[in-house]
C-alpha positions as CSV (number, residue, x, y, z in Angstrom):
1,X,28.8,-9.0,-0.7
2,X,26.6,-9.9,2.3
3,X,25.1,-13.4,1.8
4,X,21.3,-13.5,1.4
5,X,19.4,-14.9,4.5
6,X,18.6,-18.5,3.9
7,X,14.8,-18.1,4.4
8,X,14.7,-15.1,2.1
9,X,16.5,-17.1,-0.6
10,X,14.2,-20.1,-0.1
11,X,11.1,-18.0,-0.3
12,X,12.4,-16.3,-3.5
13,X,13.3,-19.6,-5.0
14,X,9.8,-21.1,-4.4
15,X,8.1,-18.0,-5.8
16,X,10.2,-18.4,-8.9
17,X,9.3,-22.0,-9.3
18,X,5.6,-21.3,-8.6
19,X,5.6,-18.5,-11.1
20,X,7.6,-20.1,-13.9
21,X,4.8,-20.2,-16.4
22,X,3.0,-16.9,-15.6
23,X,6.3,-15.0,-15.4
24,X,7.4,-16.5,-18.7
25,X,4.2,-15.4,-20.3
26,X,4.5,-11.9,-18.9
27,X,8.1,-11.5,-20.0
28,X,7.3,-12.8,-23.4
29,X,4.6,-10.2,-23.9
30,X,6.7,-7.4,-22.7
31,X,9.8,-8.5,-24.7
32,X,7.6,-8.6,-27.8
33,X,6.4,-5.1,-27.1
34,X,10.0,-3.9,-26.6
35,X,11.2,-5.5,-29.8
36,X,8.5,-3.7,-31.8
37,X,10.6,-0.6,-31.2
38,X,9.5,2.9,-30.1
39,X,5.8,3.4,-30.3
40,X,6.1,6.7,-32.1
41,X,7.7,4.9,-35.0
42,X,4.6,2.8,-35.6
43,X,1.9,5.5,-35.4
44,X,0.7,7.2,-38.5
45,X,1.3,10.9,-39.3
46,X,-2.3,11.6,-38.5
47,X,-2.0,9.7,-35.2
48,X,1.1,11.7,-34.3
49,X,-0.3,15.0,-35.3
50,X,-3.3,14.5,-32.9
51,X,-0.9,13.6,-30.1
52,X,1.2,16.8,-30.4
53,X,-1.4,19.3,-31.7
54,X,-1.5,21.2,-28.4
55,X,2.2,20.9,-27.6
56,X,4.4,24.0,-27.5
57,X,6.2,24.6,-30.8
58,X,9.6,23.8,-29.2
59,X,8.3,20.4,-28.0
60,X,6.8,19.7,-31.5
61,X,10.2,20.3,-33.1
62,X,11.8,18.0,-30.6
63,X,9.2,15.3,-31.0
64,X,9.7,15.2,-34.8
65,X,13.2,13.9,-34.2
66,X,13.4,10.2,-34.2
67,X,15.8,10.1,-31.3
68,X,13.8,12.4,-29.0
69,X,12.4,10.9,-25.7
70,X,8.8,11.6,-24.7
71,X,7.7,10.9,-21.2
72,X,4.1,10.0,-20.3
73,X,3.0,11.4,-17.0
74,X,0.1,9.6,-15.4
75,X,-1.3,11.7,-12.5
76,X,-3.7,11.1,-9.7
77,X,-3.8,14.8,-8.9
78,X,-6.8,16.4,-7.2
79,X,-6.9,19.1,-4.6
80,X,-9.3,17.4,-2.3
81,X,-6.7,14.8,-1.1
82,X,-4.1,16.6,1.0
83,X,-1.5,14.0,-0.2
84,X,-2.3,14.7,-3.9
85,X,-2.8,18.4,-3.9
86,X,1.0,19.1,-4.3
87,X,1.0,16.9,-7.5
88,X,-0.7,19.8,-9.4
89,X,2.7,21.5,-9.8
90,X,4.7,18.4,-10.6
91,X,4.0,18.0,-14.3
92,X,5.4,21.5,-15.0
93,X,8.5,20.7,-13.0
94,X,9.0,17.4,-14.9
95,X,8.4,19.1,-18.3
96,X,10.9,21.8,-17.6
97,X,13.5,19.3,-16.4
98,X,12.9,17.1,-19.4
99,X,13.4,20.0,-21.8
100,X,16.7,20.8,-20.1
101,X,18.0,17.4,-21.3
102,X,16.4,17.6,-24.8
103,X,13.3,15.5,-24.0
104,X,9.6,16.2,-23.7
105,X,6.9,15.2,-21.3
106,X,3.1,15.1,-21.6
107,X,0.3,14.4,-19.2
108,X,-0.8,11.1,-20.7
109,X,-3.9,10.9,-18.5
110,X,-5.4,11.1,-15.1
111,X,-6.7,8.4,-12.7
112,X,-9.3,8.7,-10.0
113,X,-8.0,9.2,-6.4
114,X,-10.4,8.8,-3.6
115,X,-9.5,9.5,0.0
116,X,-10.3,6.7,2.5
117,X,-10.0,9.3,5.3
118,X,-13.1,11.0,3.8
119,X,-15.1,7.8,3.1
120,X,-14.1,5.9,6.3
121,X,-17.3,4.5,7.8
122,X,-19.4,5.9,4.9
123,X,-21.1,4.1,2.0
124,X,-18.5,5.5,-0.4
125,X,-15.8,3.3,1.3
126,X,-17.4,0.3,-0.6
127,X,-15.9,1.7,-3.8
128,X,-12.4,2.1,-2.3
129,X,-10.8,-1.3,-3.0
130,X,-12.3,-1.6,-6.4
131,X,-11.0,1.9,-7.2
132,X,-7.5,0.2,-7.3
133,X,-8.5,-1.8,-10.4
134,X,-10.2,1.1,-12.0
135,X,-7.0,3.1,-11.5
136,X,-5.1,0.2,-13.1
137,X,-7.4,0.4,-16.2
138,X,-7.2,4.2,-16.3
139,X,-3.4,3.9,-16.3
140,X,-3.4,1.6,-19.2
141,X,-5.8,3.8,-21.1
142,X,-3.4,6.7,-20.5
143,X,-0.4,4.9,-21.8
144,X,-2.2,3.1,-24.6
145,X,-1.6,6.0,-27.0
146,X,1.8,4.4,-27.5
147,X,3.8,7.5,-28.1
148,X,5.9,7.4,-24.9
149,X,9.4,6.2,-24.3
150,X,9.2,6.3,-20.5
151,X,6.6,7.1,-17.8
152,X,6.3,8.9,-14.5
153,X,3.5,8.0,-12.2
154,X,2.3,10.6,-9.7
155,X,0.4,9.1,-6.8
156,X,0.6,8.6,-3.1
157,X,-2.4,7.1,-1.2
158,X,-4.0,3.8,-0.4
159,X,-5.3,2.2,-3.6
160,X,-3.7,4.7,-6.0
161,X,-0.1,3.6,-6.0
162,X,-1.0,-0.1,-6.3
163,X,-3.4,0.7,-9.1
164,X,-0.8,2.8,-10.9
165,X,1.7,-0.1,-10.5
166,X,-0.7,-2.7,-11.8
167,X,-1.5,-0.6,-14.9
168,X,2.1,0.4,-15.5
169,X,3.2,-3.2,-15.5
170,X,1.1,-3.8,-18.7
171,X,3.7,-1.4,-20.2
172,X,6.7,-3.2,-18.7
173,X,8.8,-2.5,-21.8
174,X,9.1,1.1,-20.6
175,X,11.1,2.5,-17.8
176,X,8.8,3.9,-15.1
177,X,9.5,6.1,-12.1
178,X,7.2,7.0,-9.3
179,X,7.3,10.5,-7.9
180,X,5.5,11.1,-4.5
181,X,4.4,14.2,-2.8
182,X,5.8,13.7,0.7
183,X,4.1,14.0,4.2
184,X,2.6,17.1,5.7
185,X,4.4,18.7,8.6
186,X,3.6,17.1,12.0
187,X,0.5,18.4,13.7
188,X,-1.3,17.2,16.8
189,X,0.6,14.3,18.4
190,X,-0.9,11.0,17.4
191,X,-1.4,9.9,20.9
192,X,-3.5,12.9,21.7
193,X,-5.6,12.4,18.5
194,X,-6.3,8.8,19.5
195,X,-7.2,9.9,23.0
196,X,-9.8,12.4,21.8
197,X,-11.2,9.9,19.4
198,X,-11.6,7.4,22.3
199,X,-13.3,10.1,24.4
200,X,-15.7,10.9,21.6
201,X,-16.6,7.2,21.2
202,X,-17.4,7.1,24.9
203,X,-19.5,10.2,24.7
204,X,-17.2,12.2,26.9
205,X,-16.4,15.0,24.5
206,X,-18.6,16.5,21.8
207,X,-18.2,16.7,18.0
208,X,-16.6,20.2,18.2
209,X,-13.8,18.8,20.3
210,X,-13.3,15.9,17.9
211,X,-13.3,18.1,14.8
212,X,-10.8,20.4,16.4
213,X,-8.4,17.5,17.1
214,X,-8.9,16.1,13.6
215,X,-8.2,19.4,12.0
216,X,-5.0,19.9,14.0
217,X,-3.9,16.4,12.9
218,X,-4.8,16.8,9.2
219,X,-3.9,20.4,8.6
220,X,-2.1,21.0,5.4
221,X,-1.0,19.7,2.0
222,X,0.9,16.4,2.1
223,X,0.4,12.8,3.1
224,X,-1.1,12.0,6.5
225,X,1.8,11.5,8.9
226,X,0.8,8.2,10.5
227,X,2.2,5.0,9.1
228,X,-0.8,3.7,7.2
229,X,-1.2,2.5,3.6
230,X,-0.1,5.8,2.0
231,X,3.3,5.9,3.7
232,X,3.7,2.1,3.4
233,X,3.2,2.7,-0.4
234,X,6.1,5.1,-0.4
235,X,8.4,2.8,1.6
236,X,7.6,0.0,-0.9
237,X,8.3,2.1,-4.0
238,X,11.7,3.0,-2.6
239,X,12.6,-0.6,-1.4
240,X,11.6,-1.9,-4.9
241,X,13.6,0.7,-6.7
242,X,10.9,2.8,-8.3
243,X,11.6,6.1,-6.6
244,X,14.8,8.1,-6.8
245,X,16.7,7.4,-3.6
246,X,15.3,9.3,-0.6
247,X,12.2,10.6,-2.4
248,X,9.6,9.0,-0.1
249,X,9.4,11.3,2.9
250,X,10.6,14.8,1.9
251,X,7.9,17.4,2.8
252,X,6.0,19.1,0.0
253,X,6.5,22.8,-0.7
254,X,10.2,22.6,0.0
255,X,13.1,23.3,-2.4
256,X,14.4,19.7,-2.0
257,X,11.0,18.3,-3.0
258,X,10.9,20.4,-6.1
259,X,14.5,19.5,-7.1
260,X,14.0,15.7,-6.6
261,X,10.7,15.8,-8.6
262,X,12.5,17.6,-11.5
263,X,15.3,15.1,-11.2
264,X,12.7,12.3,-11.8
265,X,12.0,13.9,-15.1
266,X,15.7,14.0,-16.1
267,X,16.2,10.4,-15.0
268,X,13.2,9.2,-16.9
269,X,14.5,10.9,-20.0
270,X,17.9,9.2,-19.6
271,X,16.3,5.8,-19.1
272,X,14.0,6.4,-22.0
273,X,16.9,7.2,-24.2
274,X,19.1,4.3,-23.1
275,X,16.4,1.7,-22.8
276,X,17.8,0.7,-19.4
277,X,15.7,-0.4,-16.5
278,X,12.4,-1.2,-18.1
279,X,9.7,-1.9,-15.5
280,X,9.6,-5.6,-16.5
281,X,13.2,-6.0,-15.2
282,X,12.8,-3.8,-12.2
283,X,9.8,-5.7,-10.8
284,X,11.0,-9.3,-10.6
285,X,10.7,-12.0,-7.9
286,X,13.6,-10.5,-5.9
287,X,12.1,-7.0,-5.9
288,X,8.8,-8.4,-4.7
289,X,10.4,-10.2,-1.9
290,X,12.4,-7.1,-1.0
291,X,9.1,-5.2,-0.8
292,X,7.7,-7.8,1.6
293,X,10.8,-7.5,3.8
294,X,10.4,-3.8,3.9
295,X,6.7,-4.2,4.9
296,X,7.6,-6.6,7.7
297,X,10.6,-4.6,9.0
298,X,8.4,-1.4,9.3
299,X,5.1,-2.9,10.5
300,X,3.5,-1.7,7.3
301,X,-0.1,-1.6,6.2
302,X,-2.2,-4.8,6.2
303,X,-3.8,-3.6,3.0
304,X,-0.6,-4.8,1.3
305,X,-1.6,-8.4,2.0
306,X,-4.0,-7.6,-0.9
307,X,-2.0,-5.1,-2.9
308,X,1.3,-6.8,-3.1
309,X,-0.4,-10.0,-4.3
310,X,-2.1,-8.1,-7.1
311,X,1.0,-6.1,-8.0
312,X,3.1,-9.3,-8.2
313,X,0.5,-11.0,-10.3
314,X,0.5,-8.1,-12.8
315,X,4.2,-9.0,-13.4
316,X,3.4,-12.7,-13.7
317,X,4.6,-13.5,-10.2
318,X,2.5,-15.6,-7.8
319,X,2.8,-14.9,-4.1
320,X,0.6,-15.9,-1.2
321,X,0.2,-15.2,2.5
322,X,2.5,-18.1,3.5
323,X,5.3,-16.1,1.8
324,X,4.4,-13.1,3.9
325,X,4.4,-15.2,7.0
326,X,7.7,-16.9,6.4
327,X,9.4,-13.6,5.6
328,X,7.9,-12.0,8.7
329,X,9.3,-14.7,10.9
330,X,12.9,-13.8,10.0
331,X,12.6,-10.1,9.5
332,X,13.2,-8.0,12.7
333,X,10.9,-5.0,13.4
334,X,13.1,-1.9,13.1
335,X,10.6,0.9,13.3
336,X,7.9,2.2,15.7
337,X,5.9,4.7,13.8
338,X,2.3,5.5,14.8
339,X,0.1,3.5,15.2
340,X,2.9,1.0,16.1
341,X,4.5,3.7,18.3
342,X,4.0,7.4,19.2
343,X,6.2,9.1,16.6
344,X,5.0,10.0,13.1
345,X,6.7,9.5,9.7
346,X,8.5,12.9,9.9
347,X,10.3,11.7,13.1
348,X,11.3,8.5,11.3
349,X,12.7,10.4,8.4
350,X,14.7,12.7,10.7
351,X,16.0,9.8,12.7
352,X,17.7,8.3,9.6
353,X,14.7,7.3,7.5
354,X,14.8,5.1,4.5
355,X,18.6,5.3,3.9
356,X,19.4,3.9,7.4
357,X,16.6,1.3,7.1
358,X,17.9,0.1,3.7
359,X,21.5,-0.2,4.9
360,X,20.5,-2.2,7.9
361,X,18.4,-4.6,5.9
362,X,21.1,-5.0,3.3
363,X,23.8,-5.6,5.8
364,X,21.6,-8.2,7.5
365,X,21.2,-10.1,4.2
366,X,17.5,-9.5,4.2
367,X,17.3,-7.3,1.1
368,X,18.6,-8.8,-2.2
369,X,21.0,-6.4,-3.8
370,X,21.2,-7.9,-7.3
371,X,18.3,-6.1,-8.7
372,X,17.7,-3.4,-11.2
373,X,16.3,0.0,-10.1
374,X,15.4,3.4,-11.5
375,X,18.6,4.7,-10.0
376,X,20.8,2.0,-11.5
377,X,22.0,-1.5,-10.6
378,X,21.5,-2.6,-7.0
379,X,20.2,-0.9,-3.9
380,X,23.3,0.8,-2.7
381,X,22.2,4.1,-4.0
382,X,19.2,3.9,-1.7
383,X,21.5,4.0,1.4
384,X,22.2,7.6,0.4
385,X,20.0,10.6,1.0
386,X,19.3,13.7,-1.1
387,X,20.3,17.1,0.0
388,X,21.1,20.5,-1.5
389,X,24.6,21.8,-2.2
390,X,25.0,25.3,-3.7
391,X,21.5,25.1,-5.0
392,X,22.0,21.7,-6.7
393,X,20.6,18.3,-5.8
394,X,23.2,15.7,-4.7
395,X,23.2,12.5,-2.6
396,X,25.3,11.8,0.4
397,X,25.8,8.7,2.6
398,X,22.8,8.3,4.9
399,X,23.0,8.4,8.7
400,X,25.4,5.8,10.1
401,X,23.4,5.5,13.4
402,X,19.8,6.0,14.2
403,X,19.2,9.5,15.8
404,X,16.2,8.2,17.7
405,X,16.1,4.5,18.8
406,X,12.6,5.0,20.1
407,X,11.5,5.2,16.4
408,X,14.2,3.5,14.3
409,X,16.7,0.8,15.4
410,X,19.5,-1.2,13.9
411,X,19.0,-4.8,12.9
412,X,21.0,-6.1,15.8
413,X,18.8,-4.3,18.3
414,X,15.2,-4.5,16.9
415,X,11.9,-3.7,18.6
416,X,10.9,-7.3,17.9
417,X,12.7,-10.3,16.4
418,X,9.8,-10.8,13.9
419,X,8.0,-8.5,11.5
420,X,4.6,-6.9,11.9
421,X,2.3,-9.3,10.1
422,X,1.2,-12.8,10.7
423,X,-1.1,-15.3,9.0
424,X,-3.9,-17.0,11.0
425,X,-5.2,-20.4,9.9
426,X,-7.9,-22.7,11.3
427,X,-11.4,-24.0,10.9
428,X,-12.6,-20.5,10.2
429,X,-10.4,-20.1,7.2
430,X,-7.3,-17.9,6.6
431,X,-6.8,-14.4,7.7
432,X,-4.0,-11.9,8.4
433,X,-3.2,-9.9,11.6
434,X,-1.0,-6.9,12.2
435,X,0.7,-7.4,15.6
436,X,3.3,-4.7,15.5
437,X,1.0,-2.4,17.5
438,X,-0.6,-5.1,19.7
439,X,0.9,-5.6,23.2
440,X,2.1,-9.1,23.9
441,X,-0.6,-9.7,26.6
442,X,-3.3,-9.0,23.9
443,X,-2.0,-11.3,21.2
444,X,-4.1,-14.3,22.3
445,X,-7.8,-13.8,22.9
446,X,-10.4,-16.5,23.6
447,X,-13.9,-15.3,24.1
448,X,-17.5,-15.7,23.0
449,X,-18.5,-14.3,19.6
450,X,-20.8,-11.3,19.1
451,X,-22.1,-11.3,15.6
452,X,-22.7,-8.2,13.5
453,X,-23.4,-7.7,9.8
454,X,-22.7,-4.0,9.7
455,X,-20.1,-1.9,11.6
456,X,-22.9,0.6,12.5
457,X,-24.7,-2.1,14.4
458,X,-21.6,-2.7,16.4
459,X,-21.2,1.0,17.2
460,X,-24.9,1.2,18.2
461,X,-24.4,-1.7,20.6
462,X,-21.3,0.0,22.0
463,X,-23.1,3.3,22.6
464,X,-25.9,1.4,24.3
465,X,-23.4,-0.1,26.7
466,X,-24.2,-3.6,25.5
467,X,-20.5,-4.6,25.0
468,X,-18.8,-4.1,28.4
469,X,-17.6,-7.7,28.5
470,X,-15.0,-10.0,27.0
471,X,-15.9,-10.9,23.5
472,X,-14.7,-11.3,19.9
473,X,-16.6,-9.1,17.5
474,X,-17.4,-10.9,14.3
475,X,-18.3,-8.4,11.6
476,X,-19.1,-10.4,8.5
477,X,-20.5,-9.9,5.0
478,X,-17.8,-7.3,4.5
479,X,-15.7,-9.2,2.0
480,X,-15.0,-8.1,-1.6
481,X,-17.9,-10.1,-3.1
482,X,-20.3,-8.9,-0.4
483,X,-19.8,-5.2,-0.6
484,X,-16.4,-4.4,-1.9
485,X,-14.5,-5.0,1.3
486,X,-14.6,-1.6,3.0
487,X,-12.2,-0.7,5.7
488,X,-13.7,-0.9,9.2
489,X,-11.4,1.6,10.9
490,X,-14.5,3.3,12.5
491,X,-14.5,0.4,14.9
492,X,-11.0,1.1,16.3
493,X,-11.8,3.8,18.9
494,X,-14.6,1.7,20.4
495,X,-12.6,-1.5,20.6
496,X,-9.6,0.4,22.0
497,X,-11.9,1.9,24.7
498,X,-13.1,-1.5,25.7
499,X,-9.6,-2.9,25.8
500,X,-8.5,0.1,28.0
501,X,-11.2,-0.9,30.5
502,X,-9.5,-4.3,30.9
503,X,-11.8,-6.2,28.6
504,X,-10.3,-9.0,26.4
505,X,-11.6,-8.0,22.9
506,X,-10.7,-8.7,19.3
507,X,-12.1,-8.5,15.9
508,X,-12.7,-11.2,13.2
509,X,-13.9,-10.0,9.8
510,X,-13.8,-10.8,6.2
511,X,-13.5,-7.1,5.6
512,X,-10.4,-4.8,6.0
513,X,-9.1,-2.6,8.7
514,X,-7.3,0.6,8.0
515,X,-3.7,0.7,7.1
516,X,-3.4,2.2,10.5
517,X,-4.6,-1.0,12.2
518,X,-3.9,-0.4,15.9
519,X,-3.5,-2.1,19.3
520,X,-6.6,-4.3,19.3
521,X,-6.0,-7.7,17.7
522,X,-7.9,-8.0,14.4
523,X,-8.1,-11.1,12.2
524,X,-8.9,-9.5,8.9
525,X,-9.3,-10.4,5.2
526,X,-10.8,-13.7,6.4
527,X,-11.2,-16.0,3.4
528,X,-13.4,-17.7,2.3
529,X,-15.7,-14.7,3.0
530,X,-19.3,-15.0,4.3
531,X,-20.8,-14.1,0.9
532,X,-18.9,-17.1,-0.6
533,X,-20.2,-19.5,2.0
534,X,-17.2,-19.3,4.3
535,X,-17.3,-20.8,7.8
536,X,-17.7,-17.3,9.2
537,X,-21.3,-17.3,7.9
538,X,-22.1,-20.2,10.3
539,X,-20.9,-18.6,13.4
540,X,-23.5,-17.7,16.1
541,X,-23.5,-15.5,19.2
542,X,-21.8,-17.2,22.0
543,X,-19.5,-19.5,20.0
544,X,-16.1,-19.6,21.6
545,X,-13.5,-18.3,19.2
546,X,-9.7,-18.4,19.8
547,X,-7.5,-15.9,18.1
548,X,-3.9,-16.9,18.8
549,X,-1.4,-14.8,16.9
550,X,1.5,-16.6,18.7
551,X,0.7,-20.0,17.1
552,X,-1.1,-18.5,14.1
553,X,-4.4,-20.1,14.8
554,X,-8.0,-18.9,14.3
555,X,-10.5,-21.4,15.4
556,X,-14.1,-21.8,16.7
557,X,-14.3,-24.4,19.5
558,X,-17.2,-26.5,18.3
559,X,-17.7,-30.1,17.2
560,X,-16.6,-30.2,13.6
561,X,-19.6,-32.3,12.5
562,X,-22.1,-30.0,14.2
563,X,-20.5,-26.9,12.7
564,X,-20.4,-28.4,9.2
565,X,-24.2,-28.9,9.1
566,X,-25.1,-25.6,10.8
567,X,-27.0,-23.4,8.4
568,X,-25.1,-20.4,7.0
569,X,-26.5,-17.0,7.6
570,X,-27.4,-14.7,4.7
571,X,-27.3,-11.0,4.5
572,X,-28.0,-8.5,1.7
573,X,-25.8,-5.4,1.8
574,X,-27.1,-2.2,0.4
575,X,-25.6,-2.0,-3.1
576,X,-27.1,1.2,-4.5
577,X,-26.4,4.9,-3.8
578,X,-23.2,6.9,-4.4
579,X,-22.5,4.9,-7.5
580,X,-22.3,1.5,-5.8
581,X,-24.8,0.1,-8.4
582,X,-22.2,0.6,-11.1
583,X,-19.7,-1.6,-9.3
584,X,-22.1,-4.7,-9.2
585,X,-20.1,-6.4,-12.0
586,X,-16.9,-6.0,-10.0
587,X,-18.5,-7.6,-6.9
588,X,-19.5,-10.5,-9.0
589,X,-16.1,-10.9,-10.7
590,X,-13.8,-10.3,-7.8
591,X,-11.3,-12.9,-6.7
592,X,-10.5,-13.9,-3.1
593,X,-8.6,-11.8,-0.6
594,X,-5.5,-14.0,-0.7
595,X,-5.5,-13.7,-4.5
596,X,-5.4,-9.9,-4.1
597,X,-9.2,-9.2,-4.2
598,X,-8.8,-8.3,-7.9
599,X,-11.2,-8.5,-10.8
600,X,-8.4,-9.3,-13.1
601,X,-7.3,-12.7,-11.6
602,X,-9.8,-14.9,-9.9
């Protein structure tokens, strides 16, 4: 067995020590729930009759048997999200597969699933992050009927998978499998899409040209093919052992996708019958650290600096950004997937994909193999890939070598010796930065501040040619308490355009960037946020800011005493329209970014 890397072992150990009390409490609650026995055994005849009233007669007969397994399906299906449209067919695949092995499955409930691609730059984006916690609550409502022996969660995109995870962890006594939809086929090359976006931002092409490029990029059912939060979610579910091996990046609408989805139903039935691999055992400190290693090795989404904290906390595990930073320092960057490179997720999958990645990380001692997964003990099964043999689903050893080292590399020949995420600290607070797509000569920027309270004000200044200079854009009052912490991805084309002109530019914000954070350095999730009186609220135009991702510093160059007594700015975001008024209690209750920006844990 390969020895665990010393830093990975040390980080895991300190997380265990830090989490001793909260983890003990969580496991105590889950163990008590498990010891109560099967939920169906405790409900009354009237309760149970309601639960199966609409079930087919064959399922009713099965469910009357005490030994029968009933799987609860929690689905985020809607046909507006391209990534979630394929999920409409999955419950029937799962039900059929479950019946084949003498089990049943029911749709326990649905959860909301909004598309950040639709709401990007729009008022509705202010609901996006909070939708994660709404999804968590909807998941618990779905499973609270207490008649299930296992669960399957159907979800793909940004806040949906983390929300499903947080909710499912309240039912940690059950085995839980996640079944994704897979990415759409490759469309317009990402480099060309980015080029057209930049030209539109500069006013050099019209909206018709932009729309044509966007439609060629996002053109069919399936997950968007860039490596943003949605595909980072799928990588994480696999690394943490919640998928069947190789499930992450199989295209929808294929025979292989249908077979592996059905197999998820059969596997959930087997786990529900045996009681093996309850979620409380799958998600432990080692699994969380494995997830962070996967995030760093692939240059994954910055959104997981929030989501992984919240997911871990739902399992009684306390992690912070220092854990992210220390893991990143020893984890080599093994992938270049857009926006970190030119290729999309389909090219990564064809080059060797998750099986190759997992083997490399295991052999380097970066992934801890002594874990429980939905596929069985350890991660060895995840170094295999699914394929079809005589119409049946089987697994074979994954690719021994990368088939495209421009996209996927072995651990002894990485793109970078460190991972894709770093923590910044200084007299402006703490922030994170994704550097996997940032060229080395842009990783340190020192320039005067330009202050904005709304991304639309920045874009107006850009269109008026007021920003053709070296500067650091400070976009504040964008934190969770201020307005729900929307993504500010709409700024990316303009910042990229200025950088392409030779300007030294960067972004500092208490808001978020997209999971597709790109080549302009961006210090994001800054905490404490402006609305909580953070130092960012005292910045003024012209203040010299230094963003140094090499040393991990984020500072304003000003006398400490003078800065401390400077009056903080105030700003009132619009908080009504498109349902935003209903989320006011969440804005008041939300915790800090480093604590996961959750309403559940301050």
